[in-house]
N, C-alpha and C positions, 0 to 999 in steps of 0.2 A: 808605853807606846809599842804598838805592833810593828814588827819588821816585815819586809817583803823578802821572799825567798830568792836567793841567787843560785843556790845549789842545794839539791836534796838527794842524798844517797842513803838508803836504808835497805839492808839485805841480811840474810842469815849467813852469808859468806862474806868474808872480809875483802876489801879492795886491796890494791897494791900497797897502800900505806898502812894496812892493818886495821882500817876502820870498818866497823859493822854499820855504823851510822855516822854520817858527816853532813851537818846542816850548816849553811852559811846564809846569813841574812844581812840586809842593809836597811837603813832607815827609809821610810816610805817617802814618796814625793818626787817631783820632777827635778828639783834642785839637787837632792841626794843622788839621783840617777846621773845627772850631769857631772857631779863630782866624781862618781865612780868611773865615768867614761874617761876622764882626764887623769885617773890614777889616784885620786885622793878619796880613798874608799874606807871610811870607818865602818867596820862590820862586826857582827857578833857571830861566833862560830861554836859549834858543839861537835866534838869528835868522840865517838864511843868505840873503844878498842876492847880487846878481850879482858884486860886487867885493869883498865882505868878509863876515866871520863875526863876530857879536857874542855873547859869552858874558856873561851877567849873573847874579850869585849874590847873593841878598839873604838877610839874617837879621834877627833882632829887633834886632841892634845896628848894622846898617849894610848897605852894598851895595858890591859890586865889579863892575867892568865891564872886559872885555878885548875889544879890537877888533883883528881879525886880517885883514890884506889877503889876498884869495884867492890871490895869487901867493906868499904865505908859507906856504901849506899844502902839506906834502909827501905826506901820506897820510891816509886815513880808515879807520875800522874799525867793526865792529859785532860783537856776540856775544850769547849768552844763557846763562843758568844755570838749570837745572831742579833744584829742591831735592828730588829723589826720595829721597835718603838720609834726610833729616829727616822727610819725609812717611811713609816706610815705618816709621821708628822710632816716630813718634807713633801710627801705625796699630797696630803690634804692642803697644806699651806700654798703649794705652788700650782695646784690644779686650776684655780681660776685664771692663771696667766697662761693662756693658750694650751691648757692641759699639760703644762710642763711637768707637773707632779707625777703624771703617769709614766714619765721617762726617768726623772730624777730619783724618785722613791725607790723603784726596783734597782736602779743602777747603784745607788748608795748601799742598799742591802747586799747586792752582789759583790761589790768591791770591798766592803768593810767587815765581812764575817771574819772573826779572829779565832785561830786555833792556838792552843798552848800545850807544850810538852815540857816535862821537867823531872828533876830528881830531888830527893831529900837525903841529905847526908846525915850520918849518925850524930854529928855535932849539932844538928838542927839547921844548918845552912840549906837554903832552898835555891836551886838554880833552875830557872825556867826560860823558855824561848817562846814568845808569843809572835805569831806571824799571820799574815793575810795574803790573799791572792796577789800575784805580781803580774800585772798586765804587760809591762815592758819586757820582763824576762820570760814571760810566757809560762810561768809556773802556777799550777793549780793543785793545791794539796787539800785533800778532804779528811774527814774524821777517820776513815779506814786507814789511810796512810799514817796519820798521826798515832793511831793506836798500834800500828805495826812497830813503830819506834819503841813504844813502851813494852811491847811484847818481846822485842829483841833484847832490851835491857834486862827484863825479868829473866829471860832464858840464860843470859850471861851470869847474872847474880846467882841463880839456882845452880848453874854448873860449878861455881866456885864453892858453894856450900854442900854439894853432894859428896 
């Protein structure tokens, strides 16, 4: 399931906490947003520092954290999924009802495009972060920004092996 972005930081210079990349996402939906407003906020987080990557996944029942030394990362990846088939289906099926499909189809496409960034550890473990546009938080991340994360990780890995 794709998360919505609460925080997005990606830069070639580290922030105050030493992060070159810091992504925080929460589950999508109005109910998940209401939980976050009252402080019950199960989130997924990626912190990429100079020497390590930290994946943190929280839920209502607990939290898991994985710390990966940068030298243990063998590759990175990113990609995106555009749900044009479902948007087209909704558009066609709902068009006879007051042309509702002309609004619902494009809106579905616009709100459900998913981007993924991730790393592959030498052990074979794959850690990824799939996310989509956040209307409530006002975050819109595109392919260029997702690729920037991968480029930063690659530069940090290459700096360690040079």
